[in-house]
Backbone and ligand atoms as CSV (ligand in chain L), in Angstrom:
chain,resi,resn,atom,element,x,y,z
A,1,MET,N,N,-1.995,58.171,10.679
A,1,MET,CA,C,-2.171,58.767,12.097
A,1,MET,C,C,-1.075,59.830,12.231
A,2,LEU,N,N,-1.628,61.102,12.427
A,2,LEU,CA,C,-0.665,62.182,12.603
A,2,LEU,C,C,-1.131,62.698,14.014
A,3,ASP,N,N,-0.241,62.585,14.899
A,3,ASP,CA,C,-0.510,63.027,16.304
A,3,ASP,C,C,0.722,63.638,16.853
A,4,GLU,N,N,0.705,64.824,17.331
A,4,GLU,CA,C,1.898,65.540,17.811
A,4,GLU,C,C,2.643,64.788,18.884
A,5,ASP,N,N,1.822,64.309,19.843
A,5,ASP,CA,C,2.499,63.587,20.958
A,5,ASP,C,C,3.060,62.250,20.619
A,6,ILE,N,N,2.427,61.588,19.695
A,6,ILE,CA,C,2.966,60.315,19.179
A,6,ILE,C,C,4.238,60.621,18.561
A,7,GLU,N,N,4.408,61.660,17.728
A,7,GLU,CA,C,5.675,61.961,17.057
A,7,GLU,C,C,6.698,62.319,18.047
A,8,LEU,N,N,6.375,63.150,19.062
A,8,LEU,CA,C,7.293,63.550,20.118
A,8,LEU,C,C,7.805,62.325,20.851
A,9,ALA,N,N,6.828,61.424,21.106
A,9,ALA,CA,C,7.203,60.230,21.905
A,9,ALA,C,C,8.197,59.308,21.072
A,10,LYS,N,N,7.958,59.289,19.765
A,10,LYS,CA,C,8.910,58.547,18.890
A,10,LYS,C,C,10.348,59.215,18.980
A,11,GLN,N,N,10.374,60.493,18.917
A,11,GLN,CA,C,11.649,61.157,19.120
A,11,GLN,C,C,12.368,60.898,20.427
A,12,ALA,N,N,11.570,60.949,21.509
A,12,ALA,CA,C,12.089,60.668,22.891
A,12,ALA,C,C,12.636,59.200,22.869
A,13,ARG,N,N,11.906,58.363,22.229
A,13,ARG,CA,C,12.321,56.949,22.157
A,13,ARG,C,C,13.649,56.726,21.601
A,14,LEU,N,N,14.110,57.584,20.672
A,14,LEU,CA,C,15.418,57.443,20.095
A,14,LEU,C,C,16.532,57.625,21.029
A,15,ASN,N,N,16.236,58.292,22.226
A,15,ASN,CA,C,17.257,58.474,23.292
A,15,ASN,C,C,17.355,57.361,24.290
A,16,SER,N,N,16.443,56.266,24.067
A,16,SER,CA,C,16.451,55.145,25.030
A,16,SER,C,C,17.779,54.594,25.185
A,17,TYR,N,N,18.212,54.282,26.432
A,17,TYR,CA,C,19.398,53.501,26.733
A,17,TYR,C,C,18.891,52.088,27.187
A,18,SER,N,N,18.870,51.172,26.264
A,18,SER,CA,C,18.269,49.887,26.498
A,18,SER,C,C,19.132,48.808,25.883
A,19,PRO,N,N,20.427,48.630,26.213
A,19,PRO,CA,C,21.315,47.656,25.553
A,19,PRO,C,C,20.993,46.272,26.031
A,20,TYR,N,N,20.178,46.031,27.073
A,20,TYR,CA,C,19.921,44.718,27.548
A,20,TYR,C,C,18.696,44.127,26.988
A,21,SER,N,N,17.616,44.937,26.870
A,21,SER,CA,C,16.323,44.433,26.340
A,21,SER,C,C,16.164,44.805,24.870
A,22,ASN,N,N,16.943,45.829,24.349
A,22,ASN,CA,C,16.802,46.286,23.036
A,22,ASN,C,C,15.315,46.737,22.795
A,23,PHE,N,N,14.555,47.020,23.812
A,23,PHE,CA,C,13.257,47.417,23.711
A,23,PHE,C,C,13.182,48.919,24.098
A,24,GLN,N,N,12.945,49.879,23.152
A,24,GLN,CA,C,13.086,51.222,23.336
A,24,GLN,C,C,11.656,51.809,23.533
A,25,VAL,N,N,11.571,52.655,24.561
A,25,VAL,CA,C,10.309,53.312,24.932
A,25,VAL,C,C,10.518,54.776,25.014
A,26,GLY,N,N,9.564,55.530,24.498
A,26,GLY,CA,C,9.510,56.960,24.629
A,26,GLY,C,C,8.183,57.428,25.198
A,27,ALA,N,N,8.221,58.494,26.055
A,27,ALA,CA,C,6.896,59.027,26.529
A,27,ALA,C,C,7.014,60.576,26.563
A,28,VAL,N,N,5.795,61.022,26.376
A,28,VAL,CA,C,5.599,62.469,26.374
A,28,VAL,C,C,4.530,62.823,27.439
A,29,LEU,N,N,4.924,63.573,28.415
A,29,LEU,CA,C,3.977,63.925,29.495
A,29,LEU,C,C,3.644,65.390,29.305
A,30,ARG,N,N,2.352,65.672,29.193
A,30,ARG,CA,C,1.857,67.049,28.955
A,30,ARG,C,C,1.162,67.503,30.239
A,31,THR,N,N,1.554,68.745,30.622
A,31,THR,CA,C,0.930,69.301,31.848
A,31,THR,C,C,-0.342,70.062,31.427
A,32,LYS,N,N,-1.170,70.353,32.491
A,32,LYS,CA,C,-2.415,71.136,32.257
A,32,LYS,C,C,-2.063,72.523,31.717
A,33,SER,N,N,-0.941,73.063,32.047
A,33,SER,CA,C,-0.504,74.385,31.491
A,33,SER,C,C,0.099,74.292,30.097
A,34,GLY,N,N,0.215,73.129,29.533
A,34,GLY,CA,C,0.626,72.958,28.182
A,34,GLY,C,C,2.122,72.569,27.995
A,35,LYS,N,N,2.845,72.630,29.089
A,35,LYS,CA,C,4.284,72.119,28.933
A,35,LYS,C,C,4.438,70.675,28.655
A,36,VAL,N,N,5.569,70.355,28.056
A,36,VAL,CA,C,5.795,68.966,27.620
A,36,VAL,C,C,7.138,68.485,28.163
A,37,TYR,N,N,7.064,67.281,28.728
A,37,TYR,CA,C,8.311,66.714,29.267
A,37,TYR,C,C,8.467,65.311,28.557
A,38,LEU,N,N,9.704,65.062,27.986
A,38,LEU,CA,C,9.931,63.762,27.381
A,38,LEU,C,C,10.659,62.831,28.302
A,39,GLY,N,N,10.449,61.539,28.083
A,39,GLY,CA,C,11.122,60.515,28.813
A,39,GLY,C,C,11.455,59.397,27.966
A,40,CYS,N,N,12.477,58.606,28.302
A,40,CYS,CA,C,12.741,57.325,27.706
A,40,CYS,C,C,13.209,56.354,28.740
A,41,ASN,N,N,13.212,55.055,28.405
A,41,ASN,CA,C,13.619,54.052,29.378
A,41,ASN,C,C,15.115,54.069,29.379
A,42,ILE,N,N,15.666,53.773,30.629
A,42,ILE,CA,C,17.118,53.877,30.902
A,42,ILE,C,C,17.450,52.609,31.655
A,43,GLU,N,N,18.191,51.652,31.114
A,43,GLU,CA,C,18.593,50.417,31.787
A,43,GLU,C,C,19.909,50.525,32.331
A,44,ASN,N,N,20.341,49.495,33.042
A,44,ASN,CA,C,21.725,49.276,33.528
A,44,ASN,C,C,21.971,47.830,33.902
A,45,HIS,N,N,23.162,47.515,34.321
A,45,HIS,CA,C,23.477,46.172,34.663
A,45,HIS,C,C,22.620,45.538,35.688
A,46,GLY,N,N,22.213,46.373,36.699
A,46,GLY,CA,C,21.338,45.863,37.743
A,46,GLY,C,C,19.902,45.835,37.296
A,47,ILE,N,N,19.093,45.929,38.346
A,47,ILE,CA,C,17.653,45.897,38.072
A,47,ILE,C,C,16.960,47.226,38.412
A,48,GLN,N,N,17.873,48.299,38.529
A,48,GLN,CA,C,17.321,49.616,38.943
A,48,GLN,C,C,17.007,50.546,37.727
A,49,GLY,N,N,16.771,50.025,36.599
A,49,GLY,CA,C,16.443,50.847,35.454
A,49,GLY,C,C,15.144,51.634,35.715
A,50,ILE,N,N,14.924,52.633,34.768
A,50,ILE,CA,C,13.717,53.375,35.004
A,50,ILE,C,C,12.924,53.486,33.633
A,51,CYS,N,N,11.640,53.457,33.731
A,51,CYS,CA,C,10.807,53.453,32.534
A,51,CYS,C,C,10.646,54.804,31.957
A,52,ALA,N,N,10.213,54.878,30.740
A,52,ALA,CA,C,10.118,56.254,30.042
A,52,ALA,C,C,9.099,57.030,30.826
A,53,GLU,N,N,7.975,56.416,31.247
A,53,GLU,CA,C,6.887,57.169,31.991
A,53,GLU,C,C,7.457,57.791,33.219
A,54,ARG,N,N,8.208,57.083,34.044
A,54,ARG,CA,C,8.628,57.670,35.271
A,54,ARG,C,C,9.714,58.599,34.986
A,55,THR,N,N,10.536,58.440,34.025
A,55,THR,CA,C,11.575,59.524,33.687
A,55,THR,C,C,10.913,60.842,33.277
A,56,ALA,N,N,9.826,60.750,32.469
A,56,ALA,CA,C,9.090,61.992,32.262
A,56,ALA,C,C,8.505,62.685,33.518
A,57,PHE,N,N,7.872,61.894,34.322
A,57,PHE,CA,C,7.295,62.363,35.496
A,57,PHE,C,C,8.396,62.968,36.444
A,58,ALA,N,N,9.518,62.281,36.575
A,58,ALA,CA,C,10.572,62.720,37.445
A,58,ALA,C,C,11.111,64.068,36.979
A,59,LYS,N,N,11.245,64.269,35.684
A,59,LYS,CA,C,11.696,65.493,35.137
A,59,LYS,C,C,10.689,66.530,35.460
A,60,ALA,N,N,9.451,66.394,35.153
A,60,ALA,CA,C,8.430,67.353,35.481
A,60,ALA,C,C,8.231,67.743,36.934
A,61,ILE,N,N,8.191,66.704,37.719
A,61,ILE,CA,C,7.974,67.023,39.164
A,61,ILE,C,C,9.166,67.685,39.733
A,62,SER,N,N,10.357,67.396,39.373
A,62,SER,CA,C,11.563,68.082,39.886
A,62,SER,C,C,11.673,69.495,39.315
A,63,GLU,N,N,10.966,69.812,38.282
A,63,GLU,CA,C,10.796,71.191,37.854
A,63,GLU,C,C,9.626,71.962,38.450
A,64,GLY,N,N,8.887,71.357,39.352
A,64,GLY,CA,C,7.840,71.997,40.036
A,64,GLY,C,C,6.506,71.739,39.520
A,65,GLU,N,N,6.311,70.894,38.481
A,65,GLU,CA,C,5.028,70.694,37.940
A,65,GLU,C,C,4.174,69.826,38.864
A,66,LYS,N,N,2.861,70.123,38.884
A,66,LYS,CA,C,1.914,69.462,39.800
A,66,LYS,C,C,0.655,68.989,39.150
A,67,GLU,N,N,0.315,69.574,37.988
A,67,GLU,CA,C,-0.912,69.228,37.372
A,67,GLU,C,C,-0.718,68.641,35.918
A,68,PHE,N,N,-1.154,67.503,35.720
A,68,PHE,CA,C,-0.813,66.753,34.430
A,68,PHE,C,C,-2.204,66.420,33.685
A,69,LYS,N,N,-1.970,66.507,32.288
A,69,LYS,CA,C,-3.070,66.330,31.406
A,69,LYS,C,C,-3.007,64.925,30.748
A,70,SER,N,N,-1.866,64.477,30.264
A,70,SER,CA,C,-1.809,63.270,29.560
A,70,SER,C,C,-0.382,62.771,29.455
A,71,ILE,N,N,-0.251,61.486,29.218
A,71,ILE,CA,C,1.031,60.880,28.870
A,71,ILE,C,C,0.817,59.984,27.664
A,72,THR,N,N,1.760,60.140,26.687
A,72,THR,CA,C,1.672,59.315,25.520
A,72,THR,C,C,2.848,58.430,25.466
A,73,ILE,N,N,2.726,57.101,25.201
A,73,ILE,CA,C,3.775,56.181,25.277
A,73,ILE,C,C,3.940,55.361,23.993
A,74,VAL,N,N,5.160,55.242,23.498
A,74,VAL,CA,C,5.307,54.299,22.306
A,74,VAL,C,C,6.574,53.539,22.634
A,75,GLY,N,N,6.627,52.309,22.161
A,75,GLY,CA,C,7.675,51.381,22.471
A,75,GLY,C,C,7.798,50.269,21.499
A,76,GLY,N,N,8.973,49.756,21.281
A,76,GLY,CA,C,9.162,48.607,20.386
A,76,GLY,C,C,10.665,48.138,20.339
A,77,LYS,N,N,10.873,47.089,19.648
A,77,LYS,CA,C,12.234,46.667,19.484
A,77,LYS,C,C,13.095,47.716,18.726
A,78,LYS,N,N,14.268,47.832,19.133
A,78,LYS,CA,C,15.170,48.792,18.495
A,78,LYS,C,C,15.225,48.572,16.974
A,79,GLY,N,N,15.177,49.627,16.274
A,79,GLY,CA,C,15.202,49.638,14.799
A,79,GLY,C,C,13.911,49.231,14.147
A,80,GLU,N,N,12.875,49.068,14.888
A,80,GLU,CA,C,11.599,48.691,14.383
A,80,GLU,C,C,10.542,49.837,14.769
A,81,GLU,N,N,9.460,49.802,13.981
A,81,GLU,CA,C,8.404,50.756,14.390
A,81,GLU,C,C,7.854,50.380,15.692
A,82,PRO,N,N,7.213,51.394,16.460
A,82,PRO,CA,C,6.652,50.996,17.724
A,82,PRO,C,C,5.551,49.939,17.564
A,83,THR,N,N,5.380,49.104,18.549
A,83,THR,CA,C,4.401,48.108,18.550
A,83,THR,C,C,3.127,48.697,19.138
A,84,ASP,N,N,1.971,47.969,18.897
A,84,ASP,CA,C,0.702,48.545,19.490
A,84,ASP,C,C,0.736,48.029,20.943
A,85,GLU,N,N,-0.093,48.968,21.589
A,85,GLU,CA,C,-0.402,48.763,23.060
A,85,GLU,C,C,0.847,48.530,23.869
A,86,CYS,N,N,1.751,49.474,23.900
A,86,CYS,CA,C,2.895,49.507,24.800
A,86,CYS,C,C,2.370,50.144,26.116
A,87,MET,N,N,1.862,49.315,26.966
A,87,MET,CA,C,1.139,49.785,28.167
A,87,MET,C,C,2.167,50.081,29.349
A,88,PRO,N,N,1.831,50.930,30.312
A,88,PRO,CA,C,2.697,51.182,31.399
A,88,PRO,C,C,2.766,49.857,32.301
A,89,CYS,N,N,3.920,49.551,32.828
A,89,CYS,CA,C,4.059,48.394,33.725
A,89,CYS,C,C,3.331,48.713,35.053
A,90,GLY,N,N,3.247,47.734,35.890
A,90,GLY,CA,C,2.539,47.878,37.183
A,90,GLY,C,C,3.132,48.872,38.001
A,91,TYR,N,N,4.486,49.022,38.143
A,91,TYR,CA,C,5.141,49.948,38.900
A,91,TYR,C,C,4.831,51.358,38.414
A,92,CYS,N,N,4.838,51.606,37.135
A,92,CYS,CA,C,4.441,52.888,36.606
A,92,CYS,C,C,3.063,53.242,36.883
A,93,ARG,N,N,2.109,52.305,36.784
A,93,ARG,CA,C,0.745,52.590,37.028
A,93,ARG,C,C,0.524,53.085,38.451
A,94,GLN,N,N,1.162,52.396,39.470
A,94,GLN,CA,C,1.093,52.940,40.783
A,94,GLN,C,C,1.728,54.299,40.987
A,95,PHE,N,N,2.882,54.469,40.337
A,95,PHE,CA,C,3.608,55.709,40.447
A,95,PHE,C,C,2.699,56.777,39.877
A,96,ILE,N,N,2.220,56.587,38.636
A,96,ILE,CA,C,1.454,57.612,37.944
A,96,ILE,C,C,0.162,58.015,38.761
A,97,SER,N,N,-0.399,56.973,39.399
A,97,SER,CA,C,-1.627,57.222,40.189
A,97,SER,C,C,-1.454,58.219,41.286
A,98,GLU,N,N,-0.222,58.432,41.761
A,98,GLU,CA,C,0.105,59.371,42.834
A,98,GLU,C,C,-0.131,60.812,42.431
A,99,PHE,N,N,-0.025,61.053,41.045
A,99,PHE,CA,C,0.096,62.402,40.659
A,99,PHE,C,C,-1.026,62.884,39.620
A,100,VAL,N,N,-1.969,62.057,39.338
A,100,VAL,CA,C,-2.967,62.411,38.350
A,100,VAL,C,C,-4.307,62.248,38.863
A,101,ASP,N,N,-5.280,63.004,38.173
A,101,ASP,CA,C,-6.687,62.968,38.505
A,101,ASP,C,C,-7.451,61.952,37.513
A,102,ASP,N,N,-8.744,61.872,37.613
A,102,ASP,CA,C,-9.505,60.945,36.825
A,102,ASP,C,C,-9.653,61.436,35.330
A,103,GLU,N,N,-9.283,62.740,35.102
A,103,GLU,CA,C,-9.340,63.244,33.770
A,103,GLU,C,C,-8.092,62.895,32.946
A,104,PHE,N,N,-6.987,62.606,33.636
A,104,PHE,CA,C,-5.672,62.237,33.005
A,104,PHE,C,C,-5.757,61.121,32.096
A,105,LYS,N,N,-5.201,61.347,30.853
A,105,LYS,CA,C,-5.324,60.366,29.816
A,105,LYS,C,C,-3.974,59.654,29.617
A,106,ILE,N,N,-4.010,58.346,29.579
A,106,ILE,CA,C,-2.827,57.536,29.210
A,106,ILE,C,C,-3.021,57.054,27.849
A,107,ARG,N,N,-2.149,57.506,26.890
A,107,ARG,CA,C,-2.391,57.286,25.465
A,107,ARG,C,C,-1.339,56.358,24.883
A,108,VAL,N,N,-1.790,55.361,24.122
A,108,VAL,CA,C,-0.888,54.433,23.450
A,108,VAL,C,C,-1.361,54.197,22.039
A,109,ILE,N,N,-0.486,53.660,21.162
A,109,ILE,CA,C,-0.964,53.213,19.875
A,109,ILE,C,C,-1.697,51.931,20.026
A,110,GLY,N,N,-2.895,51.874,19.506
A,110,GLY,CA,C,-3.741,50.752,19.511
A,110,GLY,C,C,-3.678,49.883,18.295
A,111,LYS,N,N,-4.495,48.907,18.201
A,111,LYS,CA,C,-4.524,48.013,17.020
A,111,LYS,C,C,-4.927,48.883,15.864
A,112,ASN,N,N,-4.504,48.517,14.643
A,112,ASN,CA,C,-4.823,49.231,13.470
A,112,ASN,C,C,-4.425,50.653,13.430
A,113,ASN,N,N,-3.324,50.985,14.209
A,113,ASN,CA,C,-2.740,52.260,14.260
A,113,ASN,C,C,-3.585,53.395,14.759
A,114,THR,N,N,-4.568,52.971,15.586
A,114,THR,CA,C,-5.346,54.067,16.195
A,114,THR,C,C,-4.650,54.530,17.477
A,115,ILE,N,N,-5.245,55.489,18.182
A,115,ILE,CA,C,-4.710,55.931,19.425
A,115,ILE,C,C,-5.798,55.560,20.454
A,116,GLU,N,N,-5.344,54.797,21.453
A,116,GLU,CA,C,-6.253,54.431,22.528
A,116,GLU,C,C,-5.955,55.258,23.752
A,117,GLU,N,N,-7.022,55.616,24.513
A,117,GLU,CA,C,-6.850,56.459,25.691
A,117,GLU,C,C,-7.455,55.760,26.831
A,118,TYR,N,N,-6.719,55.782,28.044
A,118,TYR,CA,C,-7.156,55.088,29.238
A,118,TYR,C,C,-7.022,56.119,30.332
A,119,THR,N,N,-7.848,55.974,31.373
A,119,THR,CA,C,-7.642,56.698,32.639
A,119,THR,C,C,-6.903,55.801,33.616
A,120,ILE,N,N,-6.351,56.399,34.619
A,120,ILE,CA,C,-5.605,55.600,35.569
A,120,ILE,C,C,-6.456,54.585,36.289
A,121,LYS,N,N,-7.813,54.861,36.369
A,121,LYS,CA,C,-8.784,53.935,36.965
A,121,LYS,C,C,-8.932,52.734,36.056
A,122,ASP,N,N,-8.892,53.005,34.770
A,122,ASP,CA,C,-8.924,51.858,33.822
A,122,ASP,C,C,-7.771,50.855,34.032
A,123,LEU,N,N,-6.557,51.363,34.266
A,123,LEU,CA,C,-5.347,50.569,34.309
A,123,LEU,C,C,-5.020,50.122,35.691
A,124,LEU,N,N,-5.559,50.895,36.737
A,124,LEU,CA,C,-5.254,50.531,38.115
A,124,LEU,C,C,-6.452,50.721,38.975
A,125,PRO,N,N,-7.495,49.776,38.747
A,125,PRO,CA,C,-8.759,50.022,39.515
A,125,PRO,C,C,-8.630,49.844,40.971
A,126,TYR,N,N,-7.635,49.131,41.456
A,126,TYR,CA,C,-7.557,48.844,42.942
A,126,TYR,C,C,-6.112,49.226,43.396
A,127,GLY,N,N,-5.736,50.402,43.100
A,127,GLY,CA,C,-4.288,50.814,43.522
A,127,GLY,C,C,-4.105,50.762,45.001
A,128,PHE,N,N,-2.841,50.615,45.414
A,128,PHE,CA,C,-2.539,50.721,46.843
A,128,PHE,C,C,-2.623,52.111,47.286
A,129,LYS,N,N,-3.254,52.288,48.500
A,129,LYS,CA,C,-3.285,53.617,49.196
A,129,LYS,C,C,-3.094,53.374,50.605
A,130,LEU,N,N,-2.271,54.263,51.259
A,130,LEU,CA,C,-2.103,54.128,52.751
A,130,LEU,C,C,-3.266,54.627,53.378
L,1,ZN,ZN,ZN,7.114,51.096,33.917
């Protein structure tokens, strides 16, 4: 499997600060204009850590980005290859749903080292809306 965004996500994963879980996650957020924003999970003593997906979105949105094409996520135990199906947590699914359309792809490594793609409606069919 040779995929540019998977490789970038693996690089982003190396910056993970996860001394409590030892579970390192990297994400690559691609905008519709082709820009790329990397994210990793960042933990702390409390419970206010941030996931790789939201790190990438926070970086992009704070730089003025508004239109997103895809996010690619890899994660696994420190020192090991990424596991399959490192899916966004519930909090990230709700967060992502705020900023993406139905074409947006959420990409993860699947079984047998394939790449699986989901839409936000696949992962959050009944998201909260005011
Ligand atoms: Zn999350």
